[in-house]
C-alpha positions as a printed NumPy array, in Angstrom:
array([[-10.24 ,  -1.973, -36.99 ],
       [-12.865,  -0.198, -39.103],
       [-14.968,   2.696, -37.865],
       [-18.119,   0.597, -37.423],
       [-16.26 ,  -1.917, -35.264],
       [-14.826,   0.832, -33.093],
       [-18.257,   2.374, -32.595],
       [-19.724,  -1.017, -31.629],
       [-17.016,  -1.558, -29.027],
       [-17.688,   1.879, -27.527],
       [-21.428,   1.212, -27.408],
       [-20.949,  -2.189, -25.768],
       [-18.576,  -0.702, -23.201],
       [-21.033,   2.114, -22.497],
       [-23.833,  -0.399, -22.055],
       [-21.748,  -2.422, -19.598],
       [-20.97 ,   0.738, -17.608],
       [-24.668,   1.629, -17.42 ],
       [-25.58 ,  -1.902, -16.336],
       [-22.846,  -1.913, -13.735],
       [-23.946,   1.459, -12.38 ],
       [-27.503,   0.158, -12.052],
       [-26.342,  -2.908, -10.118],
       [-24.137,  -1.105,  -7.596],
       [-25.451,  -0.845,  -4.054],
       [-25.473,   2.787,  -2.954],
       [-25.98 ,   4.11 ,   0.554],
       [-26.551,   7.8  ,   1.227],
       [-24.366,   9.339,   3.925],
       [-27.468,   9.366,   6.129],
       [-27.468,   5.567,   5.865],
       [-30.407,   5.207,   3.464],
       [-30.436,   2.541,   0.769],
       [-30.879,   3.359,  -2.89 ],
       [-29.061,   6.659,  -3.305],
       [-29.292,   7.843,  -6.935],
       [-26.361,   7.249,  -9.254],
       [-24.584,  10.34 , -10.57 ],
       [-23.996,  10.402, -14.319],
       [-20.552,   9.303, -15.5  ],
       [-19.335,  10.562, -18.865],
       [-16.898,   8.306, -20.767],
       [-13.843,  10.183, -22.051],
       [-11.777,   9.501, -25.157],
       [ -8.826,   8.932, -22.817],
       [-10.615,   5.976, -21.19 ],
       [-11.438,   7.895, -18.008],
       [-15.079,   7.991, -16.906],
       [-15.804,  11.323, -15.223],
       [-18.532,  12.217, -12.752],
       [-19.067,  15.951, -13.151],
       [-21.596,  16.529, -10.354],
       [-22.713,  14.686,  -7.226],
       [-26.195,  15.704,  -6.154],
       [-26.459,  13.125,  -3.36 ],
       [-23.17 ,  12.203,  -1.634],
       [-23.089,   8.448,  -1.142],
       [-21.064,   5.281,  -0.72 ],
       [-20.892,   2.64 ,  -3.433],
       [-20.281,  -0.743,  -1.795],
       [-18.037,  -3.512,  -3.107],
       [-17.737,  -6.411,  -0.645],
       [-14.931,  -8.888,  -1.168],
       [-15.591, -12.567,  -1.809],
       [-13.07 , -13.417,   0.916],
       [-14.737, -14.36 ,   4.18 ],
       [-13.945, -13.103,   6.668],
       [-12.721,  -9.92 ,   5.031],
       [ -9.598,  -8.24 ,   6.347],
       [-11.374,  -4.926,   6.883],
       [-12.825,  -2.119,   4.791],
       [-11.28 ,   0.716,   2.792],
       [-12.952,   4.02 ,   1.984],
       [-11.766,   5.02 ,  -1.513],
       [-11.739,   8.67 ,  -2.632],
       [-11.235,   9.068,  -6.404],
       [ -9.389,  12.156,  -7.601],
       [-10.183,  14.834, -10.131],
       [ -8.979,  18.155,  -8.763],
       [-12.219,  18.651,  -6.799],
       [-13.802,  19.323, -10.212],
       [-14.722,  15.76 , -11.217],
       [-14.431,  12.2  ,  -9.896],
       [-12.313,   9.881, -12.034],
       [-14.558,   6.978, -11.18 ],
       [-13.153,   4.02 , -13.077],
       [ -9.335,   3.912, -12.871],
       [ -9.323,   5.563,  -9.418],
       [-12.549,   3.952,  -8.232],
       [-14.062,   0.789,  -9.696],
       [-10.78 ,  -0.747, -10.9  ],
       [ -9.196,  -0.019,  -7.524],
       [-12.14 ,  -1.567,  -5.671],
       [-11.685,  -4.778,  -7.658],
       [ -7.985,  -4.924,  -6.783],
       [ -8.622,  -4.259,  -3.088],
       [-11.31 ,  -6.963,  -3.123],
       [ -8.615,  -9.339,  -4.423],
       [ -6.511,  -8.339,  -1.411],
       [ -9.386,  -9.387,   0.852],
       [-10.823,  -5.96 ,   1.702],
       [-14.373,  -4.694,   1.456],
       [-14.523,  -1.343,  -0.339],
       [-16.754,   1.714,  -0.12 ],
       [-16.172,   4.287,  -2.864],
       [-17.021,   7.789,  -1.694],
       [-19.035,   9.91 ,  -4.115],
       [-18.202,  13.287,  -2.611],
       [-19.297,  16.688,  -3.818],
       [-17.214,  18.39 ,  -6.529],
       [-17.499,  21.561,  -8.62 ],
       [-19.549,  23.328,  -5.955],
       [-17.793,  26.685,  -6.02 ],
       [-15.752,  28.165,  -3.191],
       [-17.208,  25.723,  -0.666],
       [-16.256,  22.583,  -2.599],
       [-13.43 ,  21.437,  -0.34 ],
       [-15.419,  22.07 ,   2.832],
       [-18.355,  20.122,   1.424],
       [-16.003,  17.307,   0.414],
       [-14.43 ,  16.993,   3.872],
       [-17.894,  17.031,   5.436],
       [-18.829,  14.159,   3.12 ],
       [-15.646,  12.254,   4.025],
       [-16.235,  12.661,   7.758],
       [-19.85 ,  11.536,   7.419],
       [-18.788,   8.542,   5.336],
       [-16.136,   7.43 ,   7.842],
       [-18.535,   7.811,  10.768],
       [-21.214,   5.848,   8.908],
       [-18.8  ,   2.987,   8.195],
       [-17.56 ,   2.963,  11.776],
       [-21.066,   2.919,  13.268],
       [-23.093,   0.95 ,  10.758],
       [-20.727,  -0.691,   8.299],
       [-21.641,  -4.123,   9.628],
       [-25.3  ,  -3.497,   8.771],
       [-24.252,  -3.034,   5.156],
       [-22.296,  -6.279,   5.061],
       [-18.836,  -4.759,   5.454],
       [-16.117,  -5.959,   7.803],
       [-15.147,  -2.958,   9.924],
       [-12.576,  -4.407,  12.306],
       [-10.137,  -2.161,  10.419],
       [-11.179,   0.809,   8.321],
       [ -8.652,   2.555,   6.121],
       [ -8.93 ,   5.465,   3.713],
       [ -7.385,   5.65 ,   0.247],
       [ -7.226,   8.671,  -2.02 ],
       [ -5.834,   9.628,  -5.424],
       [ -4.57 ,  13.141,  -6.207],
       [ -7.269,  15.494,  -4.836],
       [ -8.743,  12.399,  -3.178],
       [ -5.341,  11.965,  -1.522],
       [ -5.623,  15.473,  -0.127],
       [ -9.101,  14.605,   1.126],
       [ -7.845,  11.383,   2.741],
       [ -4.94 ,  13.182,   4.431],
       [ -7.252,  15.906,   5.705],
       [ -9.676,  13.301,   7.01 ],
       [ -6.974,  11.544,   9.03 ],
       [ -5.815,  14.895,  10.468],
       [ -9.252,  16.224,  11.387],
       [-10.429,  12.979,  13.023],
       [ -7.206,  12.314,  14.928],
       [ -8.634,  13.305,  18.306],
       [-11.686,  11.117,  17.831],
       [-11.915,   7.986,  15.694],
       [ -9.509,   8.319,  12.751],
       [ -9.016,   5.718,  10.017],
       [ -6.741,   2.839,  10.976],
       [ -4.459,   3.572,   8.015],
       [ -4.187,   5.965,   5.068],
       [ -3.149,   5.253,   1.481],
       [ -2.146,   8.376,  -0.435],
       [ -1.612,   7.837,  -4.158],
       [  0.138,  10.8  ,  -5.804],
       [ -1.598,  13.183,  -3.36 ],
       [ -1.992,  16.838,  -4.352],
       [ -2.256,  20.125,  -2.439],
       [ -0.419,  18.937,   0.692],
       [  2.457,  21.427,   0.853],
       [  3.644,  24.959,   0.416],
       [  7.328,  25.815,  -0.036],
       [  8.234,  22.232,   0.764],
       [  6.419,  22.133,   4.112],
       [  3.29 ,  20.127,   4.771],
       [  0.183,  22.238,   5.387],
       [ -1.314,  22.249,   8.869],
       [ -4.726,  21.052,   7.664],
       [ -3.266,  17.764,   6.418],
       [ -0.31 ,  17.264,   8.766],
       [  0.092,  13.623,   9.802],
       [ -0.789,  12.959,  13.424],
       [ -0.812,   9.233,  14.158],
       [ -2.373,   7.3  ,  11.273],
       [  0.112,   4.935,   9.545],
       [  0.457,   5.873,   5.883],
       [  1.356,   4.429,   2.496],
       [  2.464,   7.163,   0.102],
       [  3.327,   6.564,  -3.558],
       [  4.29 ,   9.081,  -6.248],
       [  6.29 ,   9.367,  -9.461],
       [  9.281,  11.687,  -9.412],
       [  8.154,  13.495, -12.565],
       [  4.69 ,  14.177, -11.146],
       [  4.203,  17.94 , -10.695],
       [  2.633,  17.126,  -7.308],
       [  5.565,  15.012,  -6.145],
       [  6.578,  17.701,  -3.585],
       [  3.273,  17.081,  -1.776],
       [  4.069,  13.411,  -1.281],
       [  7.661,  14.154,  -0.263],
       [  6.587,  16.789,   2.272],
       [  4.012,  14.438,   3.764],
       [  6.517,  11.582,   4.082],
       [  9.054,  13.908,   5.708],
       [  6.403,  15.163,   8.131],
       [  5.565,  11.553,   9.02 ],
       [  9.216,  10.893,   9.759],
       [  9.477,  14.014,  11.924],
       [  6.326,  13.061,  13.846],
       [  7.402,   9.406,  14.139],
       [  4.316,   8.286,  12.22 ],
       [  4.894,   5.029,  10.298],
       [  5.081,   5.773,   6.572],
       [  5.809,   3.451,   3.648],
       [  7.017,   5.942,   1.028],
       [  7.885,   5.299,  -2.611],
       [  8.993,   7.84 ,  -5.208],
       [  9.769,   6.352,  -8.596],
       [ 11.812,   8.073, -11.28 ],
       [  8.987,   8.441, -13.803],
       [  5.291,   7.705, -14.222],
       [  3.562,  11.074, -14.338],
       [  0.344,  11.948, -12.559],
       [ -3.02 ,  10.221, -12.492],
       [ -2.081,   6.706, -13.564],
       [ -4.31 ,   4.984, -10.994],
       [ -5.129,   1.512, -12.238],
       [ -5.322,   2.226, -15.927],
       [ -5.204,  -0.954, -18.061],
       [ -1.632,  -0.097, -19.114],
       [  0.531,   1.457, -16.398],
       [  3.822,   3.291, -17.048],
       [  6.7  ,   0.851, -16.388],
       [  8.1  ,   2.685, -13.357],
       [  4.796,   2.574, -11.452],
       [  3.545,  -0.903, -12.347],
       [  4.61 ,  -2.175,  -8.933],
       [  2.337,   0.027,  -6.812],
       [ -0.39 ,  -2.611,  -6.257],
       [  2.231,  -5.129,  -5.096],
       [  3.842,  -2.581,  -2.779],
       [  0.452,  -1.658,  -1.374],
       [ -0.335,  -5.297,  -0.747],
       [  2.94 ,  -5.609,   1.17 ],
       [  1.992,  -2.602,   3.303],
       [ -1.443,  -4.072,   4.039],
       [ -0.035,  -7.534,   4.76 ],
       [  2.422,  -6.059,   7.276],
       [ -0.362,  -4.442,   9.293],
       [ -1.397,  -6.252,  12.448]])
């Protein structure tokens, strides 16, 4: 492919991303329609990155299946510095829609200094409460509401299930290569599993694999149902990239099995 052709493809793809962003329905965490879209910067690695979220919000992706099987709150990763919005957000929403679930992607605050993680968990709690109370108003099926997170988003999802356990926690948690969950092989108190059934998936050569292992072991000790997979290879941050490493290509099928087994 010549240079002109490559540039044209990039421009077309960028134009499609802009059009898609304009068409997405966004709800602020106060429940107001029309929240502004944060800018997403395309990377040479194919990952679109949101660097700053001025207005935390939900981006809604209802499934075509009626009735839907429930709704899933998706938390993209990015080390609490960015949101990897396509392969851990939009592509995942499309797959979950195929499974029959409505999806709300959480645009939570990142890169906000020392308070970033506290702001992020406040956003996650507000998002879950909004879905539980008013999700039906926004056209989402809320008979079951799960949370799904990737890497730092996995930490956020685990923390959300822990901190809401005494009230109205998510019905299930999906932790994809979660980060920051352990120290010295033991799960941290702030994310310790309490009662929410979990699906945990990680590659063995992921530097954050100990987080997933510690969480799965803590689930077993607490008698919390946990569907745990650790593959031999696959690295970190694969999400739903167009080409997945061979060892982790099965994660969507395994997740579907977990969801299908839920009553």
